[in-house]
C-alpha positions in Angstrom: 1.1 2.9 -10.1 3.2 3.9 -7.1 5.7 1.3 -5.9 4.3 1.6 -2.3 1.0 0.2 -3.5 2.7 -2.9 -4.8 5.0 -3.3 -1.8 2.0 -2.7 0.5 0.0 -5.5 -1.2 3.0 -7.8 -0.8 3.3 -7.0 2.9 -0.4 -7.5 3.4 -0.3 -10.9 1.7 2.8 -11.9 3.8 1.0 -10.8 6.9 -2.0 -12.8 6.2 0.1 -15.9 5.7 2.0 -15.3 8.9 -1.1 -14.6 10.9 -2.9 -17.7 9.6 0.1 -19.8 10.3 0.4 -18.4 13.8 -3.3 -19.2 14.5 -2.9 -22.8 13.1 0.3 -23.4 15.0 -0.8 -21.7 18.2 2.2 -19.3 17.8 1.2 -15.9 19.2 4.4 -14.3 18.1 4.0 -15.3 14.5 0.4 -14.2 14.6 1.4 -10.8 16.0 4.1 -10.5 13.3 1.5 -11.2 10.7 -0.9 -8.6 12.1 2.0 -6.0 12.1 2.9 -6.8 8.5 -0.7 -6.4 7.4 -0.9 -3.0 9.2 2.4 -1.9 7.5 1.0 -3.0 4.2 -2.2 -1.0 4.7 -0.1 2.1 5.4 2.1 1.6 2.4 -0.9 1.1 0.1 -2.6 4.3 1.4 0.7 6.2 0.9 0.9 4.9 -2.7 -2.7 5.8 -3.3 -2.1 9.4 -2.1 1.0 9.6 -4.3 -0.9 8.4 -7.3 -3.7 10.9 -6.7 -1.2 13.8 -6.3 0.6 12.7 -9.5 -2.7 12.6 -11.4 -3.8 16.0 -10.1 -0.4 17.5 -11.2 -0.8 15.9 -14.7 -4.3 17.3 -15.1 -3.1 20.8 -13.9 -0.2 20.7 -16.4 -2.5 19.6 -19.2 -4.9 22.4 -18.4 -2.1 24.9 -18.3 -0.9 23.7 -21.7 -4.4 24.2 -23.2 -4.7 27.7 -21.9 -1.2 28.6 -23.2 -2.1 27.6 -26.8 
């Protein structure tokens, strides 16, 4: 699993907490920070998913090439 997926999940969780706290406290700045953290987390998670898919595709191609070379 790519490190961006883990980091992204952490950012999303942090953002959810900040956003909720901002709503409860009536703090628009904290709420906006939370929304930004959640968005950043989404981007990181997607980047991690893409990296994982690319790595898996490369592994499959390498395995197929090894089978052909036998």
